[in-house]
N, C-alpha and C positions, 0 to 999 in steps of 0.2 A: 671568396671575399664577401659575397653577399651574406653568407651565413654568419661570418664573423661580425659584420655590421649589425645584423639582427640581434646577435648575442649581446652586443654592446648596449643596444637600446633596451634590452630586457635584463633585469637584475633579479636574481632569485633571492627572496628574503628567508624563506624557510620551507621545509618539507614536513607534511603532516601525514599521519597514518589514517587510513579509513579501513576499519575492519570489515564492515558489511556494506556492500560487497567489497572484497579485497581491492585496495587501490592506494595510490599515493597522491596526495593533493599538493600541487605546486603553488606556493604563495609568492608572487613576484611583482615587481614594479615595471611598468612599460609606459614610457613617455610621461613619467611622473605620477601615473595612476596605479593604485594597488589592484591586482587582478589575481584570479585563481583559475587553475584548470587541473583536471585529474588524469592520471594514468591508470586506467582500469586493468586489474590483474585477475580477470574473471576465471581464467584457466589455471591459476596457481594451485599446485598440489603439494602435499608434504614432501614429495620426492623430486620436485622440480629442481633442475640445476640453476641455482640462483645467480651465479657469476655469469653464465651464458645469457640468462634472461636480462640481467642488468646491462650487459654489453649490447643486446638487441635494443633495449630502451634508449641507450645513449645514442645509437644511430638515428633514432627517430626524433629525439627530444633535445633541442639545442640548449635548454636550461640545465640539463644534467651534464655537468662538465667533469673532467678528470678529478678535479679537487673534491667533488662531493660523491664520487663513485662509491667509496668505502661506506659512507653514511647510507646511501641508497641500498647497498647490499645488506647492511645491518637492519634497515627497516623491512626489507622484503623477508629477511629471515624471521623477524618478529611476527610478520603476518603468517608465515609458514608454521611457526610454533602454535599460533592461535588456531590454525586449521587442524593441526595435529592433536590438539588437546582432546582427551577422551572422557573428560569429566561428565558423568551422568548426573544431572541435577535432579534431586528428588524434591517435589514441590509439596509444601504443607500449607494448610489454610491459615492465613494470617488474620483476616478480618472479614466479617460479614457486615455490609453496609445496607441498612434499610434506607434505600436512597430516596424513593419517591412514594407519594401516596397512591399513585396509579402506575400501571405497568411501564417498564422501560422500553425504549425503542432501539437505542444504540449506545455503545460505549466506545471511547477512543483515548489512546495515550498521546501525550506529547512525545517528542523524540527520545528524550532521556528516560522517560517513564516516571519522572518526579511528580507529574500531575496527570489526572485523567478526567474525562468529562462523561456525563450521562445525560441522555435525552429522554423525555417521558411524555406520556399522554396527559400529564398534569400541566402541560404547556410551558414547562421550564427546562433549562439545562443547568446542571450543577457541576461545579468545578471542585475536585477533590485532591487532597495531598496524599500521595501513594504511601509515603513512609509512615504517616500517623493514622491514615484513614479518616482524617478530619475533613469536614465540608468547609471549603474556603469561601465560596460564594454561590449565590443562585442568580442565574441570568433570566430575568423576568421581562415580559413585554409581548410575547407572542399571544395570539388570541385563539390558538388551536394547538393540536399535537405538535411537539417538537420532534421531528422524525430523523432528519439527517444532520449529523454534527461532525466537525473536524477542527483540528489544530492546523495552523499554517506551518507544519513541519518542513524543514528542520528547526525553524526559529522558535515557534511555539508561543509567540507573544500575542497572537490573535486567535480567536475562535469564531467559526461560522456556524450558524444554526439555520436549518431549512425547515419550514413548517407547513402544515396543512392549511394555514391561513393565507397561503400563496406568496408569502414574503420570506426573505432571507435576511438575517441580521449578522452584522460583524461586530465583535466585542473585543475589548481589551482583556487579556488573561489576568493581568495584574490588578486592575481596578474594577473590572466588571462593567465598565462604561460601554454603552452602545455607540459605536462610531457611525454606522450607517444602517439604514433599513432599505434593502433592495426590493423595489416594487416593479411589477411588469408582467409576471406570470399570471395566467388566468385560471390556474388550477393548482392543486397541491404540489409542493416541492418535495421530491422523494429521494434525491441524491445530490451530493455536492462534492466539490474537490478544489483544493488550491493547487496552483502549479508550484513546482519545487522552488522557483525563484521568488515566490510569495508576492507577485505583482498582480495576479489574476485569481478570481474565484469563478468557478463554473457551477451552475445550478441546472438540474434536470427536473422536468415537471410532467405531471399527468396531462398537461395541455399539448403534448407532443413536441415541445421545443426545449432546447437548452439555451442558456444565456451566459455570456462571459461578462464579468464586471471588473472594473478598475478598482482595486482595493484602496488606493490613496484617494482618488477623487470621489469614490462612491457612485460612479456612473456606469450605466450599461454601455458596453463596447459594441456588442453584436448579438443578434439572435440567430441561433443555428436551427433553421427550419428545413424539413425534408422528410422527417419520419411521419408515418400515418397512424401511429398509436403512441401510447405513453412511453416516456423515456425513464428507465429505471436503473440504469448504470452509466457512469461516466468516469473517464480516467485520462489524465494528462500523461504524455511521455516525459522522461526525465529532462530532456532538453527544453521542453515547454513550447515547442513549435507545432505540436499535433495534439489533438484530443479525440477520444473515441466516445461514442454514445451507443448504448444498447437499448433496444426497444421491444415492446410487445408486438411490433409488426414483423418480428422474426429476423430483423436486420441489425447490423452494427455499421455505423457510419464513421468514417475517418475524416476529420476536418482540419483545415489549415487555420491555426490560431490567429495569425495576423489578418487574414482576409475574411475569415468566417465561411470560406468556400468549402463545399463538400468535395473531398478528393476521391474517395472510394466508398462504395457500398459493399459490405461483406455479405454476400447472399449465399445461402446454402442451408441454413438451419430451417427446420420445419415446425418449430415451436417458438414460444416467447423466449427472448434472451434473459438470462438470469444474472450474468456476470461477464465482464470483459476487462482485460488488462494488457498493458504493454510489458515486455521484459525490460531489464535494466538498460541494455544498449540500444533500445528502440527499434530493433530489427524484426521482432515478432509480436503478434497479438494473439491472445488466447481468448476464446469465447465459450461460455457454457449456456446450455439451452434446456428448455422443458422437453425437447425432443429426445432426451437421454444421451445426447452426444456432446462432445467438446471438440471444437475445431481450432486449428492452428493456421495462422495467416501470415503472409509476408507483409510487414507494416509499410514498406516503401511502395510496393506495387498493388497491394490489396488482393493479391492472388491467394487462393486456397492451397495450403501445403498438405494438410492431413486432417483426417477425422479420427478422433480418439474414441473408440467404442469399448463397451464392456459393462456399463451400468444398465440395470434393468428398469430404472425409473428416472424421473426428472433429475437433471443436474442443477443443484441449487447454488453452488459456489465453485469458482476456479481461481487458482493463483499460481504465479511463478515464485520460485525461491528468489532471494536477493540477486544471485548471480545470473538468473534466467536460464539455468540449465535443467531444472526440473519443474514439472507442472503437477499440482495436486487438484483433484476434483472431489467434490462432496455431493452426495446424492440422496434423494428421498428413499432409495432402496436400503438405506442404513449403512452403506459402506462408503469409504473414500478410496481413491486410487492415486498412485504416483506414476508419472510417465517421464521418460527421458526426452527432453525437448529436441535433441538432435536426432535420435534414432526413432522417436515416437513410439517406443515400446513401453508396455506397462512393466514397471520395475517391482511394484508392490501393491498388494490389496490390503486395505485396512478394514478388517472385519471384526465385529464385536458389539457395536452399538445396537440397542434394541428399538431404535426409532430413526426417523430421518435425520440427516446431518445437514444443518443449514449454513454452517460456517467452517472454513478450513484455512489454516495459515501455517507457514513455516516459521521456525525460530530464525533469528537473523543469520545464524551460522549455516542453516539449511540442512542440518542432520536430524532434525526433530520436527514433527508435525503435531499441531493441536487441532482437535475437532470439537464442535459443540453440537449437541443433539437434543431432540425432543424427548429422549429417554431420561432427561434431567441430569445427565452427566456430561463432563468434558473428558476427552482422552488424549494422552500423549503417546506418540508412536515413533518408532525408529523409521526414518525416511527411506533408508536403504533396504530394510528387510520387511517392513510392515508389521513388525512385532509391537504389541501394545506394551508400553513402558509403565504407564500409570493411569489410574482412573480417578478423576477429581469428582468426588461425590459430596452431596449435602444439599444442593438446590432441591426445592420441592415442586418445581414446575420446569417446563422446557427451557433449555439454554439456547438463546438465539445469537449471542455474540461472544467472541473471545478474542484476546489479543495478547501478544508478547510485548514487553518493553524492548528497547534497542539492544540491551546487553543479553537479553534472553533468559534472565533469572527471575523475572516477575511475570505473572499472568493475571489478567482480570477476566472474569466471566460475568455476563449479564443474563438475567433470567426473567421469565414471566412471573416469577414469585415476588417481583418488585425489589429483589435484592441484587447486589453486586458483590462478588467475592474477590478478595485479593489473595493470591497464592504466592508464597516465596519459595 
């Protein structure tokens, strides 16, 4: 009876597909308020028995009633088709943007990929239209290098810029108006991140602290103190209740977002941390270090699970695919590697670059990997085999940044040659 009463209180409005990572979003009304929640289907495969899967979902989810079962089966089959598509996209240079008068520091897409931003030593951040390659606006006001930049994805209506002038600014994507200037750090801001809920912004600084800021009020909420050296990486989990910071003190700290309390210190690396990330379901953390290793940790307990070895030089970047099932590492040894997150085995070695690889990312589908190198090229690789699918050539200096849009059919590359290239 309790379940029936709960079902009466909750009314399903509609079901939405989420392709990356695979899932179904429930849009429902509860007590008069519109709400959403998701059913993650991270283990969906082209050969999964869909009817059995939906029957399992029905047992767990009171909103999925008999009347909408057929619709859910249809949606899961659509996700399955998307997973099974074998289209190999060939990328071609669409446009070269001579973006700034001084070198770029970073590039970032909004979620749909319709806009992207570039940060530069020229103290500005520029907003670009991806389809036309036109500059939409210049965000001016910082007094030093604009180093860290981000959209508040998935919304994309705000942009944050972190600068060597020790401040962070929050801007309107549409008008370019500066909403807030966040002051409080005593040294350069080198990393920043929005939570997925778009209520908080985190900044990490060379002053050894990170700060959480309220986006609406423009106020500092808490300072995360505890590292003994510069913080150069930070990342929220998807639920927004935890944040990790990676530091030159060889440690990664896990913090409770509500209280600002340090929950765990991930100790084990013997060199500076270069990169740290949660997987999608918030169960794992991956860290990369200058000690040539990548480590996997239990996000809830902070315990060390495995050390992924194989690189002969510093690891400069690490990432999970959207579903959190594979890990990619990029190294100064000129190679990248792919590991299975469950077995911790190396699945593929991506070899061919003639210089260090500073950035690695999966396409949203997870079957393809993009790497950016100091050899002036970016490369696309098959994530399962490590086979090089394509070399993106044309930059005249090292490429330090690369990104896919959400559909995975557009790439941007940012280089020390002061240009940004759009590839379709």
